[in-house]
C-alpha positions as MATLAB code, in Angstrom:
seq = 'MTFDQIGLIQPILKALQTEGYTTPTPIQQQAIPHLLQGKDLLGCAQTGTGKTAAFAIPILQELYEQGPQKNTKIRALILTPTRELAIQIDESIAAYGRHTGLRHAVIFGGVGQKPQTDRLERGVDILTATPGRLIDLMNQGYIHLKDLQMFVLDEADRMLDMGFIHDVRRVIAKLPEKRQTLLFSATMPPEIQKLASGILRDPVKVEVTPVSSTAEKVSQTIYFVEKNDKNDLLLHLLDDEAIRSLLVFTRTKHGADKVVKTLNRAGVRADAIHGNKSQTARQNALNNFKKGTSRVLVATDIAARGIDIDELSFVLNYELPNIPETYVHRIGRTGRAGASGQAISFCNGEERAYLRDIERLIGQKVPVTPTPTLSARAPIAMPAEPMPTRVNAAPGAGQSSFNDPNRKPANKRRRQNRNRRPKQEVRG';
ca = [
     -11.540   -8.652   28.103;
     -13.940   -6.364   26.238;
     -13.694   -2.716   25.212;
     -16.064   -1.854   28.071;
     -13.401   -3.008   30.526;
     -10.529   -0.769   29.372;
     -12.093    2.569   30.300;
     -13.479    3.822   26.991;
     -16.134    6.532   26.870;
     -19.644    5.848   25.610;
     -19.404    7.690   22.242;
     -16.446    5.508   21.232;
     -18.011    2.307   22.582;
     -21.121    3.056   20.536;
     -19.029    3.520   17.385;
     -17.087    0.307   18.007;
     -20.348   -1.569   18.465;
     -21.568   -0.198   15.124;
     -18.350   -1.471   13.522;
     -18.901   -4.879   15.101;
     -15.912   -4.733   17.464;
     -16.390   -5.985   21.020;
     -13.055   -7.546   21.982;
      -9.743   -5.643   21.688;
      -6.783   -7.313   19.990;
      -3.648   -7.969   22.089;
      -1.929   -4.742   21.028;
      -5.083   -2.776   21.818;
      -5.332   -4.403   25.237;
      -1.734   -3.541   26.024;
      -1.492   -0.088   24.466;
      -4.803    1.690   25.087;
      -4.680    1.795   28.931;
      -1.139    3.254   28.891;
      -2.002    5.799   26.213;
      -5.077    6.940   28.129;
      -2.665    7.749   30.965;
      -0.667    9.999   28.649;
       2.439    7.804   28.374;
       4.738    7.604   25.357;
       4.701    4.271   23.560;
       6.987    2.182   21.362;
       4.927   -0.427   19.512;
       6.382   -3.314   17.537;
       3.427   -5.003   15.888;
       2.944   -7.119   12.809;
       0.440   -5.830   10.270;
      -3.160   -6.873   10.829;
      -2.908   -6.714   14.620;
      -5.191   -3.691   15.012;
      -2.565   -1.066   15.767;
      -4.473    1.728   13.989;
      -7.292    1.450   16.520;
      -4.686    1.110   19.273;
      -3.576    4.719   18.735;
      -6.712    6.232   17.143;
      -9.057    5.384   20.018;
      -6.942    7.008   22.799;
      -6.439   10.129   20.661;
     -10.180   10.454   20.102;
     -10.962    9.925   23.769;
      -8.357   12.405   25.041;
      -9.414   15.180   22.672;
     -13.127   14.555   23.238;
     -12.704   14.890   26.994;
     -10.993   18.256   26.491;
     -14.212   19.571   24.975;
     -14.853   21.283   21.618;
     -12.327   23.810   20.367;
     -13.364   26.902   18.417;
      -9.926   27.558   16.951;
      -8.266   25.854   13.979;
      -5.284   24.468   15.896;
      -4.134   20.940   15.122;
      -4.017   18.926   18.340;
      -2.960   15.495   17.042;
      -0.738   14.543   14.081;
      -0.372   11.075   12.571;
       2.555   10.799   10.159;
       2.527    7.827    7.809;
       4.587    6.914    4.705;
       2.004    6.217    2.001;
      -1.111    7.847    0.624;
      -3.178    4.665    0.843;
      -2.307    4.140    4.485;
      -3.049    7.789    5.289;
      -6.509    7.485    3.717;
      -7.291    4.304    5.624;
      -6.176    5.778    8.957;
      -8.409    8.792    8.380;
     -11.303    6.470    7.524;
     -10.730    4.609   10.800;
     -10.736    7.883   12.747;
     -14.012    8.822   11.048;
     -15.530    5.455   12.007;
     -14.379    5.359   15.643;
     -15.012    9.069   16.199;
     -18.379    9.391   14.453;
     -20.128   10.320   17.721;
     -17.438   12.635   19.102;
     -17.812   15.650   16.827;
     -14.040   15.892   16.437;
     -12.717   17.337   13.187;
     -10.252   15.313   11.157;
      -8.525   15.545    7.781;
      -5.979   13.728    5.635;
      -3.358   15.286    3.367;
      -1.024   13.630    0.865;
       0.788   14.376   -2.371;
      -0.081   13.374   -5.896;
      -3.283   15.427   -5.970;
      -4.099   19.135   -5.942;
      -3.673   20.826   -2.581;
      -6.630   23.260   -2.780;
      -9.290   20.920   -1.309;
      -6.842   20.003    1.461;
      -5.955   23.589    2.364;
      -9.649   24.550    2.334;
     -10.307   21.769    4.824;
      -7.422   22.878    7.033;
      -8.683   26.460    7.116;
     -12.046   25.263    8.447;
     -10.283   23.742   11.441;
      -8.862   20.282   12.165;
      -8.340   18.481   15.477;
      -6.666   15.331   14.102;
      -4.484   15.448   10.982;
      -3.169   12.388    9.142;
      -0.399   13.216    6.674;
       2.407   11.945    4.509;
       5.777   13.702    5.029;
       6.150   15.449    1.662;
       2.769   17.187    1.533;
       2.940   18.033    5.244;
       6.242   19.864    4.829;
       5.006   21.625    1.685;
       1.971   23.011    3.495;
       4.031   23.891    6.560;
       6.391   25.900    4.348;
       3.414   27.679    2.776;
       2.035   28.634    6.169;
      -1.099   26.476    6.076;
      -0.015   24.219    8.945;
       1.378   25.177   12.356;
       2.243   22.504   14.911;
       3.180   24.616   17.935;
      -0.027   23.628   19.772;
       0.257   19.908   19.025;
      -0.439   17.583   21.954;
      -0.141   14.098   20.436;
       2.199   12.829   17.707;
       2.091    9.372   16.084;
       4.882    8.125   13.816;
       3.395    5.112   12.059;
       5.235    2.501    9.955;
       8.567    3.961   11.037;
      10.600    1.245    9.323;
       9.019    2.107    5.975;
       9.813    5.758    6.546;
      13.456    4.717    6.586;
      13.110    2.421    3.568;
      11.492    5.186    1.529;
      14.101    7.791    2.418;
      11.754    9.927    4.523;
      13.900    9.959    7.660;
      15.195   13.495    7.022;
      11.659   14.771    6.425;
      10.538   13.071    9.631;
      13.284   14.819   11.583;
      12.315   18.170   10.040;
       8.739   17.649   11.219;
       9.823   16.578   14.698;
      11.943   19.740   14.984;
       8.736   21.797   14.644;
       6.871   19.963   17.399;
       6.538   21.333   20.935;
       8.757   19.700   23.545;
       5.778   18.849   25.734;
       3.752   16.250   23.877;
       2.749   12.594   23.909;
       4.626   10.581   21.278;
       3.797    7.172   19.854;
       6.035    5.232   17.468;
       4.814    2.105   15.680;
       6.871   -0.136   13.441;
       6.307   -3.569   11.928;
      10.013   -4.305   12.374;
      12.465   -2.891   14.861;
      15.938   -2.663   13.301;
      18.699   -0.726   15.110;
      18.001    2.454   13.112;
      14.432    2.572   14.415;
      15.571    1.934   17.969;
      17.938    4.891   17.668;
      15.186    7.127   16.326;
      12.831    6.031   19.097;
      15.347    6.794   21.826;
      15.599   10.355   20.527;
      11.898   11.205   20.438;
      10.307    9.071   23.183;
      10.398    9.830   26.898;
      10.331    6.800   29.216;
       8.102    4.893   26.785;
       6.032    1.810   27.404;
       7.139   -0.912   24.993;
       4.466   -3.102   23.428;
       5.603   -6.030   21.300;
       2.801   -8.275   20.148;
       4.550  -10.378   17.509;
       8.349  -10.596   17.269;
       9.921   -9.359   14.055;
      11.043  -12.822   13.032;
       7.704  -14.581   13.465;
       5.078  -15.098   10.813;
       1.356  -15.231   11.443;
       0.542  -18.641   12.914;
      -2.448  -19.296   10.676;
      -0.626  -18.488    7.429;
       0.284  -21.598    5.456;
       3.537  -21.083    3.553;
       4.834  -22.852    0.463;
       7.474  -22.200   -2.185;
       7.940  -23.239   -5.806;
      11.406  -23.483   -7.346;
      10.850  -22.119  -10.843;
      12.971  -20.563  -13.555;
      12.573  -16.833  -14.022;
      11.104  -17.194  -17.511;
       8.520  -19.730  -16.287;
       7.050  -17.616  -13.499;
       4.249  -16.194  -15.633;
       3.126  -19.648  -16.760;
       3.194  -20.941  -13.186;
       1.175  -17.956  -11.995;
      -1.481  -18.582  -14.649;
      -1.479  -22.284  -13.759;
      -2.202  -21.462  -10.105;
      -4.969  -19.058  -11.123;
      -6.741  -21.958  -12.841;
      -7.767  -22.897   -9.298;
     -11.128  -21.205   -8.763;
     -10.571  -21.322   -5.001;
      -8.194  -18.387   -5.496;
     -10.936  -15.792   -5.889;
      -8.554  -12.923   -5.146;
      -4.766  -12.787   -5.059;
      -2.316  -10.134   -3.901;
       0.973  -10.450   -5.822;
       4.226   -8.801   -4.759;
       7.049   -7.731   -7.051;
      10.292   -5.955   -6.189;
       9.994   -3.215   -8.820;
       7.339   -0.988  -10.384;
       8.323   -2.133  -13.865;
       7.991   -5.745  -12.778;
       4.495   -5.085  -11.427;
       3.381   -3.570  -14.728;
       4.792   -6.520  -16.696;
       2.905   -9.048  -14.572;
      -0.349   -7.096  -14.971;
       0.118   -6.961  -18.737;
       0.688  -10.717  -18.881;
      -2.388  -11.478  -16.776;
      -4.680   -9.168  -18.703;
      -3.513  -10.661  -22.028;
      -4.396  -14.102  -20.617;
      -7.892  -12.926  -19.686;
      -7.275  -12.468  -15.958;
      -8.385   -9.030  -14.752;
      -5.480   -7.454  -12.866;
      -4.346   -4.011  -11.728;
      -1.039   -2.660  -10.429;
      -0.441   -0.344   -7.515;
       2.908    1.411   -7.100;
       4.523    4.803   -6.719;
       4.449    5.731  -10.409;
       0.665    5.492  -10.520;
      -1.431    8.599   -9.913;
      -3.383    8.784   -6.683;
      -6.630    8.286   -8.602;
      -5.283    5.221  -10.412;
      -4.008    3.683   -7.184;
      -7.291    4.227   -5.377;
      -9.283    2.847   -8.305;
      -7.064   -0.258   -8.425;
      -7.535   -0.837   -4.712;
     -11.301   -0.335   -4.922;
     -11.572   -2.706   -7.905;
      -9.730   -5.385   -5.943;
     -11.846   -4.924   -2.835;
     -15.076   -5.103   -4.855;
     -13.924   -8.156   -6.797;
     -13.862   -6.366  -10.150;
     -10.168   -7.263  -10.373;
      -9.102  -10.742   -9.369;
      -5.412   -9.907   -8.946;
      -3.704   -6.871   -7.446;
       0.037   -6.587   -8.150;
       1.911   -4.329   -5.739;
       5.358   -3.191   -4.740;
       6.265   -3.344   -1.060;
       6.074    0.402   -0.449;
       2.630    0.774   -2.003;
       1.318   -2.336   -0.243;
       1.756   -0.824    3.216;
      -1.584    0.926    2.741;
      -3.495   -2.152    1.657;
      -5.950   -3.243    4.327;
      -8.318   -5.919    3.038;
     -10.353   -8.199    5.256;
     -10.528  -11.906    4.436;
      -7.658  -11.856    1.951;
      -6.787  -15.549    1.772;
      -3.952  -15.657   -0.770;
      -0.689  -13.742   -1.123;
       1.986  -14.550   -3.688;
       5.639  -13.495   -3.784;
       6.313  -13.346   -7.518;
       9.830  -12.279   -6.557;
      11.371  -12.932   -3.151;
      12.352   -9.757   -1.293;
      16.025   -9.085   -0.697;
      15.203   -7.919    2.855;
      13.993  -10.907    4.915;
      11.827   -8.781    7.242;
       9.858   -7.710    4.166;
       8.814  -11.327    3.642;
       7.257  -11.374    7.096;
       5.391   -8.193    6.334;
       4.216   -9.380    2.909;
       2.670  -12.617    4.083;
       1.142  -10.724    6.998;
      -1.324   -9.224    4.521;
      -3.203  -12.520    4.841;
      -4.073  -14.396    8.018;
      -5.055  -11.110    9.646;
      -6.533  -10.900   13.131;
      -6.620  -14.667   13.564;
      -7.979  -15.597   10.133;
      -6.278  -18.282    8.049;
      -4.368  -17.557    4.863;
      -1.940  -18.968    2.329;
       1.374  -17.454    1.264;
       2.887  -18.738   -1.977;
       6.389  -17.847   -3.153;
       8.316  -18.288   -6.389;
      12.091  -18.730   -6.198;
      14.550  -18.898   -9.072;
      18.254  -19.657   -8.889;
      19.255  -16.039   -8.289;
      16.888  -15.818   -5.309;
      18.153  -18.826   -3.349;
      20.281  -16.555   -1.140;
      17.198  -14.467   -0.297;
      15.358  -17.643    0.697;
      18.177  -18.702    3.024;
      18.054  -15.300    4.745;
      14.265  -15.540    5.117;
      14.404  -19.035    6.605;
      17.159  -17.965    8.984;
      15.019  -15.043   10.164;
      11.767  -16.966   10.670;
      13.569  -19.979   12.145;
      11.994  -22.568    9.875;
      12.167  -24.070    6.410;
       9.487  -22.963    3.967;
       7.797  -26.132    2.626;
       8.539  -26.819   -1.049;
       5.774  -27.726   -3.489;
       6.918  -29.550   -6.656;
       6.591  -27.341   -9.711;
       4.078  -28.801  -12.171;
       4.844  -29.339  -15.842;
       4.052  -26.067  -17.550;
       3.030  -25.331  -21.092;
       3.196  -21.872  -22.600;
      -0.159  -20.238  -23.140;
      -1.201  -18.206  -26.125;
      -2.580  -14.796  -25.258;
      -6.292  -14.236  -25.739;
      -6.783  -12.660  -29.163;
      -8.517   -9.317  -29.033;
     -11.053   -8.653  -31.819;
      -9.550   -6.356  -34.422;
     -11.436   -3.183  -35.251;
     -12.474   -3.020  -38.945;
     -10.853   -0.334  -41.038;
     -13.244    2.378  -42.211;
     -14.365    1.898  -45.822;
     -14.202    4.899  -48.125;
     -17.197    5.772  -50.292;
     -16.848    4.685  -53.951;
     -13.674    2.835  -53.111;
     -12.210    0.402  -55.529;
     -12.662   -3.303  -54.803;
     -10.560   -4.307  -51.864;
      -9.888   -0.697  -50.918;
     -11.834   -1.070  -47.676;
      -9.409   -3.683  -46.420;
      -6.431   -2.788  -44.298;
      -3.035   -3.186  -45.915;
      -1.114   -2.821  -42.654;
      -0.529   -6.576  -42.500;
       0.562   -6.803  -46.148;
       4.117   -8.188  -46.045;
       4.883   -6.430  -49.370;
       3.774   -3.067  -48.031;
       6.696   -0.686  -47.625;
       6.957    1.739  -44.722;
       5.277    5.058  -45.368;
       8.433    7.133  -45.014;
      10.256    4.872  -47.502;
       7.397    5.201  -50.014;
       7.500    8.959  -49.712;
      11.249    9.028  -50.392;
      10.799    6.819  -53.446;
       7.953    8.989  -54.751;
      10.092   12.093  -54.368;
      12.883   10.411  -56.316;
      10.476    9.580  -59.177;
       9.395   13.191  -59.653;
      10.877   14.797  -62.812;
      13.570   17.291  -62.034;
      12.961   20.827  -63.168;
      15.207   22.012  -65.934;
      17.639   24.645  -64.821;
      17.958   27.447  -67.286;
      20.698   29.978  -67.261;
];
């Protein structure tokens, strides 16, 4: 089946051809015809299956066929958990809708709101947003959703993980009763099923890859390694030049920063991406990784939901996730859309229970690779900057004394100097 055979209009077909897409993925084949008929949809799809196009294309076609609108009313809203994912969805809408003339915008926190509100005031047909900034601008009167026709809740399971469920319900309360609703989720735990039953009306259910399955073309392996040896093992693996780029997952933001520091000290260019980074820093890190400026990108699970990189061949779990479904999602960053990939995991003694849960979920044992003999590596020495030399200085005065073991701390010297000063005589 090709895109020509599922009833798409010429402006969208032309854009897809420009992007090099001719054959829809399974979720696109199943979802697009139903969405073009105006039906609600519940989509359970693993990352990399093409679900963004599965909802973006029908939205573009429906709004295009309604004709241009002179007002500033928002007709479609896509709600997504992370800034990176919001940006990438908006970029996809721009690509697929380049010949439609439809207006689109993206809003998210972490940056100033003025450029975003200026864009909204010029008129937007399709808005992609993160919950926090959306509610802020709704409260300020910049956004009104009473005329909304189509609502997409993307990455619903991550909305729950990130604590956005109350914000999501606040947004839903502002939507008109008559609308088309789409809910997509990489996993479908009971909480998501409950949410879906409350906002969807007689939905079509599309399930491309079950929650417990991993991408078929992803080769998995695990190393049993002590916690303190993980850095050395990571550097050992990076000696393999076949690993041109590597996405590394950690459980915490602090852990991500520590791994990046270790890699950079060893001469491996690496960046971190997590919630404590500014929007500019996160985008720069992602761009550096895509361009090959950085060889390694270290990410937390929440931040990684927005990472969409073609031909990413290697993913590494520096720490195993304590939620087994997260493992499936992590390794799904490679082996996308039928490509092959390799998923490597480190496991220490404290993580054995996590591994058992993962293997129970995916229904198979993860193959073990023997851990090689490791030797600690010395960090690459950075050239020291020379100390400025004073004019007419005494011999040796231009040399730094900071490394002098006999040098006393400055505050201690000052106290001693004060004690040596002669005391003034007190006269009556």
